[in-house]
N, C-alpha and C positions, 0 to 999 in steps of 0.2 A: 452111671455111663452116660456120654456124650455122644451124640450123633450129629452129622452133617445134613444138611438139606439136600434131598435127592438120593440118599443112601438108605438102605434098609439094613438092619441087624442081620449078622450072618445066621443063617438057618431058621429064620423066624418070619412068619408072616405078620405078626403083632409085635409091637414094642413091649419089651418086658418091663415090669414095674420099676420105677426109678430112672427110666430113661428120659433125658431131656434133649429136645432136638434144638439145635442151633441153627438159625438162618443168617449166614453172615451178609448176604447182598440184598439189594432192593432192586426193583419193586417185587413185592410178593404176588404170586400167581395162584389163583385157586384152581387146583388141578382136578377137582371132582364136582359133580353135580351137587349143589347144596340142597337143603330142604326147601321145596317149592314155596312153601308158607312163610319162610323167614325172610323178613324185611331189613333186619339189620341185627345187630347185637347190643347187649347191656351188659355191662360189668359192674358189679355191686360188691362193695365191701361188706362181708358178713359182719353183722352187728352195727353197721354204719350206713353211709349214704351211697348214692350212685357215684360212680366214677366216670362212666361213659355211656352214652346212648347215640349210637349212630347208625345211619343206613349203610347199605353196601355199596353206595355210590349210585350215579346215574344210569349205569349200564346193568343189563341183566347177564346171568351167567352165558358164556364164559367170561364176561367182562366186569363181572362183580369184583369189587375191591377189598380184600381182606384187611386187616388191622395187626401190624406189629407190635406186640407188647414187650416193652423193655422195663428192667429193673434199674434204677439209677439211685445213687446215694443222695439222701435228703439233706439239705443244707438249710440254715435258718431262713424263714421266710418264704421257702419253696412250697407250692402247693402239692397236695397229695398225689394228684394226677394232672397230667398236662397232655393234651391231644392235639397232635399236629394234622389237621385235615388234609392238606394237600399230599403230604407223605404218609398219611394213614398210620400214623406213629403214636402209640399210646405209652407214655413215660410214666410209671409209678415209682414214686420216690419213697424210700425205705431208709431208716437209720441203721447204722451197723447193727447186725444180730436181731434186728426187728422182723417179727414174722407178721404177715398179712394174709388172711384167707379171703379169697374172692369167690364170687360166683359168676360165671359167664353164661349167658342165656341169648337165646334168639328174641327178637321183637317180632310182632306179627302186624300185618297191614290190612286194613279193610275188615273183611269178614272171617279172617283167619281164626279169631276166637270162637265164631259161632260155628265154623265147620268143625273144629275139635271138640266143641262142647264142654271144654275144661272150666271156663268161668262159670257156666251155668251150674255144672255138677258141684263147685266149691261153694258157691252162694247157697244151694239147696242144702249143703252139708253143714253150713254154718250155724252155730247155736244162737247167736245174737247179732244185733246190728253192728256191734264193734268188730265182731270176727269178719262179718261179711265186708266191712270196710277195709279191713286189713287184707283180705283175700283180693278184693278189687284193686287195691293199690298194688298189691304184689304182681297181679296178673296183668293188668292194664298199663300201657305205656303210651306215651304221646303218639297220635296218629292211628291208634289201633280201632278207633272207633267205639270204644267202650264208654 
């Protein structure tokens, strides 16, 4: 099922499974109050590296600038991901029939991790130094103060 930006599925408050929303125009507008601790977003390839880490731009909500995610056909020599900062456009290149699983998460600024306590809990739950390092790498991002 495909939907267009600014529309809602008939008779539903939530999107049914399998719905993909298409946003044909730019610029994107953030229509809701985001998580106040979120300083930006990170997109990581599951089992691979980071595809993008970006802040929400210089403005606070409602002037935060979201990112448009596009899937493009991968050609020889083309990078996996290419981010156009001025247009806030992340193009992820895939070969035909290729499947790529990604994880999208928020990044935190300043004392965000300390407020949530997640890093401290994860480090205390770790069995050894290698696991602690893995948790810290996963949870900490540049600029978080970790």
